[in-house]
C-alpha positions as CSV (number, residue, x, y, z in Angstrom):
1,M,-110.2,39.7,-15.2
2,P,-108.6,36.9,-17.3
3,A,-109.2,36.6,-21.0
4,A,-112.2,34.5,-22.1
5,A,-111.5,30.8,-22.7
6,T,-112.0,30.9,-26.5
7,P,-109.3,33.5,-27.3
8,L,-106.9,31.7,-25.0
9,V,-107.2,28.3,-26.7
10,D,-107.0,30.1,-30.1
11,L,-103.7,31.7,-29.4
12,E,-100.9,30.6,-31.7
13,N,-103.5,28.8,-33.8
14,L,-103.8,26.1,-31.2
15,R,-107.5,25.2,-31.4
16,T,-107.3,25.1,-35.2
17,D,-104.3,22.8,-35.2
18,V,-105.7,20.5,-32.6
19,D,-109.0,20.3,-34.4
20,A,-107.2,19.5,-37.6
21,A,-105.3,16.7,-35.9
22,L,-108.5,15.3,-34.5
23,R,-110.3,15.4,-37.9
24,A,-107.3,13.6,-39.5
25,H,-107.4,10.9,-36.9
26,L,-111.2,10.5,-37.1
27,D,-111.1,10.4,-40.9
28,R,-108.6,7.5,-40.7
29,L,-110.7,5.8,-38.1
30,R,-113.9,6.2,-40.2
31,D,-112.2,4.6,-43.2
32,E,-111.0,1.7,-40.9
33,A,-114.6,1.2,-39.6
34,V,-116.1,1.2,-43.0
35,G,-113.7,-1.4,-44.1
36,I,-114.6,-3.6,-41.1
37,G,-118.4,-3.6,-41.7
38,A,-121.4,-1.6,-42.8
39,G,-123.3,0.6,-40.3
40,T,-120.2,1.4,-38.3
41,T,-119.9,5.1,-39.3
42,A,-122.4,5.9,-36.6
43,L,-119.6,5.4,-34.1
44,T,-117.2,7.9,-35.7
45,E,-120.0,10.4,-36.4
46,H,-120.9,10.5,-32.7
47,V,-117.3,10.9,-31.6
48,S,-117.0,13.8,-34.1
49,T,-120.1,15.5,-32.6
50,L,-118.9,15.0,-29.0
51,L,-115.4,16.3,-29.8
52,A,-116.8,19.4,-31.5
53,G,-118.1,20.8,-28.2
54,G,-114.8,20.6,-26.2
55,K,-113.2,23.6,-24.7
56,R,-109.7,22.3,-25.5
57,L,-108.4,23.3,-22.1
58,R,-106.4,20.2,-21.6
59,A,-104.6,20.7,-24.9
60,A,-104.0,24.3,-24.0
61,F,-102.5,23.5,-20.6
62,C,-100.2,21.0,-22.4
63,Y,-99.2,23.4,-25.2
64,W,-98.6,26.5,-23.0
65,S,-96.6,24.5,-20.5
66,F,-94.5,23.4,-23.4
67,R,-94.0,27.0,-24.5
68,A,-93.4,28.2,-20.9
69,H,-90.6,25.7,-20.5
70,G,-88.8,26.9,-23.7
71,G,-90.6,24.9,-26.4
72,A,-90.6,26.6,-29.9
73,A,-93.7,28.0,-31.6
74,T,-92.9,26.1,-34.8
75,G,-91.1,22.9,-35.7
76,P,-91.6,19.1,-35.2
77,E,-91.6,19.3,-31.4
78,R,-94.5,21.8,-31.5
79,D,-96.3,19.5,-33.9
80,A,-95.9,16.6,-31.5
81,V,-97.4,18.7,-28.6
82,V,-100.4,19.6,-30.8
83,R,-101.0,15.9,-31.5
84,I,-100.6,15.1,-27.8
85,G,-103.3,17.7,-27.2
86,A,-105.5,15.9,-29.7
87,A,-104.8,12.6,-27.8
88,L,-105.8,14.3,-24.6
89,E,-109.1,15.4,-26.2
90,L,-109.7,11.8,-27.4
91,F,-109.0,10.5,-23.9
92,Q,-111.4,12.9,-22.4
93,A,-114.1,11.8,-24.9
94,A,-113.5,8.2,-23.7
95,A,-113.8,9.2,-20.1
96,L,-117.0,11.2,-20.7
97,L,-118.6,8.3,-22.7
98,H,-118.0,5.8,-19.9
99,D,-118.9,8.3,-17.2
100,D,-122.2,9.0,-18.8
101,V,-123.0,5.3,-18.8
102,M,-122.1,4.8,-15.2
103,D,-124.1,7.8,-14.1
104,A,-127.0,7.0,-16.4
105,S,-126.8,10.6,-17.7
106,D,-129.3,11.8,-20.2
107,T,-127.5,14.8,-21.6
108,R,-123.9,15.9,-22.3
109,R,-123.1,19.4,-23.6
110,G,-126.8,20.1,-24.2
111,M,-127.2,17.0,-26.4
112,P,-128.4,13.4,-25.6
113,T,-125.7,11.2,-24.3
114,A,-124.3,8.4,-26.5
115,H,-126.2,5.6,-24.8
116,R,-129.5,7.5,-25.3
117,V,-128.7,8.3,-28.9
118,F,-128.0,4.6,-29.8
119,A,-131.0,3.4,-27.8
120,A,-133.1,5.8,-29.9
121,R,-131.5,4.5,-33.0
122,H,-132.5,1.0,-32.0
123,E,-136.1,2.1,-31.4
124,D,-136.3,4.2,-34.6
125,N,-135.2,1.2,-36.7
126,A,-137.5,-1.3,-34.8
127,W,-134.5,-3.6,-34.2
128,T,-134.9,-6.7,-32.1
129,G,-133.8,-7.0,-28.5
130,D,-133.6,-4.4,-25.7
131,G,-133.0,-0.9,-26.9
132,E,-131.5,0.4,-23.7
133,R,-129.1,-2.5,-23.5
134,F,-128.1,-1.9,-27.1
135,G,-127.5,1.8,-26.3
136,T,-125.4,1.0,-23.3
137,A,-123.3,-1.5,-25.2
138,A,-122.7,0.9,-28.1
139,A,-121.6,3.7,-25.7
140,I,-119.2,1.5,-23.8
141,L,-117.6,0.3,-27.1
142,L,-117.5,3.9,-28.3
143,G,-115.6,4.9,-25.2
144,D,-113.2,1.9,-25.8
145,L,-112.7,3.1,-29.3
146,C,-111.8,6.6,-28.2
147,L,-109.4,5.1,-25.6
148,V,-107.6,3.1,-28.3
149,A,-107.6,6.2,-30.6
150,C,-106.0,8.4,-27.9
151,Q,-103.2,5.8,-27.4
152,R,-102.6,5.6,-31.2
153,E,-102.5,9.4,-31.5
154,A,-100.1,9.7,-28.6
155,A,-97.8,7.1,-30.0
156,A,-97.8,8.7,-33.4
157,A,-97.1,12.1,-31.8
158,L,-94.1,10.8,-29.9
159,D,-92.6,9.1,-32.9
160,A,-91.2,12.5,-33.9
161,V,-89.7,13.2,-30.5
162,E,-86.2,12.3,-29.2
163,P,-86.4,8.7,-27.8
164,A,-85.6,9.5,-24.1
165,V,-88.1,12.4,-24.0
166,A,-90.7,10.2,-25.8
167,R,-90.2,7.4,-23.2
168,T,-90.8,9.8,-20.3
169,A,-93.8,11.4,-22.0
170,R,-95.2,7.9,-22.8
171,D,-94.9,6.8,-19.2
172,L,-96.7,10.0,-18.0
173,F,-99.5,9.5,-20.5
174,D,-99.9,5.8,-19.5
175,T,-99.9,6.7,-15.8
176,M,-102.6,9.3,-16.5
177,T,-104.9,6.8,-18.2
178,S,-104.5,4.3,-15.3
179,E,-105.2,7.1,-12.8
180,V,-108.5,7.9,-14.4
181,V,-109.7,4.3,-14.7
182,V,-108.8,3.6,-11.1
183,G,-110.3,7.0,-10.0
184,Q,-113.5,6.0,-11.8
185,Y,-113.6,2.8,-9.7
186,L,-112.9,4.8,-6.5
187,D,-115.8,7.0,-7.5
188,V,-118.2,4.0,-7.9
189,L,-116.9,2.6,-4.6
190,V,-117.5,5.9,-2.7
191,Q,-121.0,6.1,-4.0
192,A,-121.6,2.5,-2.7
193,E,-120.0,2.8,0.7
194,P,-121.7,4.2,3.8
195,W,-121.8,8.0,3.7
196,G,-122.6,10.6,6.4
197,L,-121.2,8.8,9.5
198,D,-117.8,10.5,9.3
199,P,-118.0,13.8,7.4
200,A,-114.3,14.6,7.6
201,G,-113.5,11.1,6.3
202,D,-116.1,11.5,3.6
203,E,-114.6,14.7,2.5
204,E,-111.1,13.2,2.3
205,R,-112.5,10.3,0.2
206,A,-114.3,12.7,-2.1
207,R,-111.1,14.7,-2.6
208,T,-109.1,11.5,-3.3
209,V,-111.6,10.7,-6.0
210,L,-111.6,14.1,-7.6
211,R,-107.8,14.2,-7.7
212,S,-107.4,10.8,-9.3
213,K,-110.5,10.9,-11.6
214,S,-110.3,14.5,-12.8
215,A,-107.7,16.9,-11.3
216,R,-104.7,15.1,-12.6
217,Y,-105.8,14.4,-16.2
218,S,-107.5,17.8,-16.5
219,V,-104.6,20.0,-15.5
220,E,-101.6,18.4,-13.8
221,R,-100.8,15.7,-16.4
222,P,-101.2,18.0,-19.4
223,L,-98.9,20.5,-17.7
224,T,-96.2,17.9,-16.9
225,L,-96.5,16.4,-20.4
226,G,-95.9,19.8,-22.0
227,A,-92.9,20.4,-19.7
228,V,-91.4,17.0,-20.5
229,L,-91.8,17.6,-24.3
230,A,-90.0,20.9,-23.9
231,G,-87.0,19.1,-22.3
232,A,-87.7,20.2,-18.7
233,D,-85.6,18.6,-16.0
234,P,-87.2,16.5,-13.2
235,E,-87.1,19.5,-10.8
236,Q,-89.0,21.7,-13.3
237,V,-91.5,18.9,-13.9
238,A,-92.1,18.6,-10.2
239,A,-92.6,22.4,-9.9
240,I,-95.2,22.5,-12.6
241,S,-96.9,19.5,-11.1
242,A,-97.2,21.4,-7.8
243,V,-99.1,24.1,-9.7
244,G,-101.2,21.7,-11.7
245,L,-102.7,19.5,-9.0
246,P,-104.3,22.2,-6.9
247,V,-105.6,24.0,-10.0
248,G,-107.0,20.7,-11.2
249,E,-108.7,20.1,-7.8
250,A,-110.2,23.6,-7.9
251,F,-111.4,22.9,-11.4
252,Q,-113.3,19.8,-10.2
253,L,-114.6,21.5,-7.2
254,R,-116.1,24.2,-9.5
255,D,-117.6,21.4,-11.5
256,D,-119.2,20.0,-8.4
257,L,-120.8,23.4,-7.7
258,L,-122.0,23.7,-11.2
259,G,-123.5,20.2,-11.0
260,V,-125.8,21.5,-8.3
261,F,-126.2,25.2,-9.0
262,G,-125.2,25.6,-12.7
263,D,-127.5,27.1,-15.3
264,P,-128.7,24.3,-17.7
265,A,-128.5,26.7,-20.6
266,V,-124.8,27.1,-20.0
267,T,-123.8,23.8,-18.6
268,G,-125.8,21.7,-21.0
269,K,-127.0,19.4,-18.2
270,P,-130.3,19.5,-16.2
271,A,-130.5,21.7,-13.1
272,G,-129.4,19.8,-10.0
273,D,-128.2,16.8,-12.1
274,D,-125.6,15.8,-9.4
275,L,-128.3,15.7,-6.8
276,R,-130.4,13.3,-8.8
277,E,-127.3,11.1,-9.4
278,G,-126.5,11.2,-5.7
279,K,-122.9,12.4,-6.2
280,H,-120.9,12.1,-3.0
281,T,-118.9,15.3,-3.3
282,V,-117.0,17.7,-1.0
283,L,-120.0,20.0,-1.3
284,V,-122.3,17.2,0.1
285,A,-119.7,16.3,2.8
286,R,-119.5,19.9,4.0
287,T,-123.3,20.1,4.1
288,L,-123.5,17.0,6.3
289,A,-120.7,18.3,8.5
290,D,-122.0,21.8,9.0
291,G,-125.8,21.5,8.5
292,D,-128.3,20.8,11.2
293,D,-130.3,17.6,11.7
294,E,-133.0,18.8,9.3
295,A,-130.5,19.4,6.6
296,R,-128.9,15.9,7.1
297,A,-132.4,14.3,7.0
298,L,-133.3,16.1,3.8
299,L,-130.1,15.0,2.1
300,A,-130.6,11.4,3.3
301,K,-134.1,11.4,1.9
302,H,-133.6,13.0,-1.5
303,L,-129.9,12.7,-2.5
304,G,-129.7,10.2,-5.3
305,D,-133.4,10.2,-6.2
306,P,-133.6,10.2,-10.0
307,D,-137.2,11.5,-9.8
308,L,-136.5,14.6,-7.9
309,S,-138.9,17.4,-8.8
310,D,-137.8,20.9,-9.5
311,A,-139.2,21.9,-6.1
312,D,-137.1,19.2,-4.4
313,V,-134.0,20.4,-6.2
314,T,-134.7,23.9,-5.0
315,A,-135.2,22.8,-1.5
316,L,-131.9,20.8,-1.5
317,R,-130.1,23.8,-3.0
318,E,-131.4,26.1,-0.3
319,T,-130.4,23.6,2.4
320,I,-126.9,23.2,1.0
321,T,-126.5,27.0,0.8
322,A,-127.9,27.6,4.3
323,S,-125.4,25.1,5.8
324,G,-122.5,27.3,4.6
325,A,-121.1,24.5,2.4
326,V,-121.2,26.6,-0.8
327,E,-119.1,29.4,0.9
328,D,-116.8,26.7,2.3
329,V,-116.2,25.2,-1.2
330,E,-115.7,28.6,-2.8
331,A,-113.1,29.4,-0.1
332,L,-111.4,26.1,-0.8
333,I,-111.3,26.8,-4.5
334,D,-109.8,30.2,-3.9
335,E,-107.2,28.8,-1.5
336,L,-106.1,26.2,-4.0
337,A,-106.1,28.5,-6.9
338,T,-104.4,31.4,-5.1
339,G,-101.5,29.2,-3.9
340,A,-101.0,27.6,-7.3
341,L,-101.0,31.0,-9.1
342,G,-98.6,32.4,-6.6
343,R,-96.1,29.6,-7.3
344,L,-96.7,30.0,-11.0
345,E,-96.1,33.8,-10.9
346,A,-93.0,33.4,-8.8
347,S,-91.5,30.8,-11.2
348,D,-88.9,31.5,-13.9
349,L,-91.0,30.1,-16.7
350,R,-90.9,32.0,-19.9
351,S,-93.2,34.5,-21.4
352,P,-95.8,34.5,-22.8
353,G,-96.3,30.9,-21.6
354,R,-96.3,31.7,-17.9
355,E,-99.0,34.5,-18.3
356,V,-101.2,32.3,-20.6
357,L,-101.0,29.5,-18.1
358,A,-102.1,31.8,-15.3
359,D,-105.1,33.0,-17.4
360,L,-106.0,29.4,-18.3
361,A,-106.0,28.5,-14.6
362,R,-108.3,31.4,-13.8
363,V,-110.7,30.4,-16.6
364,A,-110.7,26.8,-15.4
365,V,-111.6,27.6,-11.8
366,N,-114.0,30.5,-12.5
367,R,-115.9,29.0,-15.4
368,R,-119.8,28.8,-15.6
369,A,-119.8,25.5,-17.7
């Protein structure tokens, strides 16, 4: 069994150092906000709360790829990787804030989402205008602020790196941000387009979305960033990319399963949340492909209904399971992870980085939240 996620991200003091970099950035951001106008500290306070709950997996993938490719455990290059890890966490915060608005989600990590928090603030203060619109605007702006913050943190980190390496890392980071924004649009597009007429095509579209929206920025890009910052050559970067993309895809497929079958006490989101949101996932595509007419009719009737009862969620879960879709997705996760881990274990990457990366990959694809 792999080690638990918390000890892994704590190795070599990584979580502590990434958290310190985040606090330093948010302190500077708070001071800037206060200087701009009164009442703005609510923004940085919410970001601090959101960031406090992160697993730091992206920062860990970046750091341990750096170490596995020969990066030192101390020194300015190591400090730069830690700050890139902080930038990755800020970027994830931006993505989550915008995602929650687009999905109209009520909770994130067991707490109200930003747009709900700011809507409640509007109501509590009896401000004028529409409270929900205020909450949505505040959450969008908060996501934008995190996006700017991640770029600033990345730029500051790369100032300490040899210019040619910094340029390559900067290009990778910028590509990652574009991928996620475009991937988010593809996700919105897939939700709007006809679904269920071509299950095989539906699945391929769903996998395209999860690769661009999640798999690359969750695993592949952090791994390649770490490799580049350690001075890896293009062949080595391509090799770690070939490990990262399937692990990232398996990571998101696990997330899709948790969005339907996860325990709310662990995931921090309501049971069956993805069913109420009508997520067009590989799991749904497999259900439509392999289920009977009754299963397809039940999905057509209930998928995307925000008012689903607990009984409706249970019925949909049973239908999805009976179709064999859960077993199919579990098998796909195992196939992707096994192949990636095999390439990783056969590589000439250095210890202990190679072993920690393997454990991180197992944690990412086998997690319960």
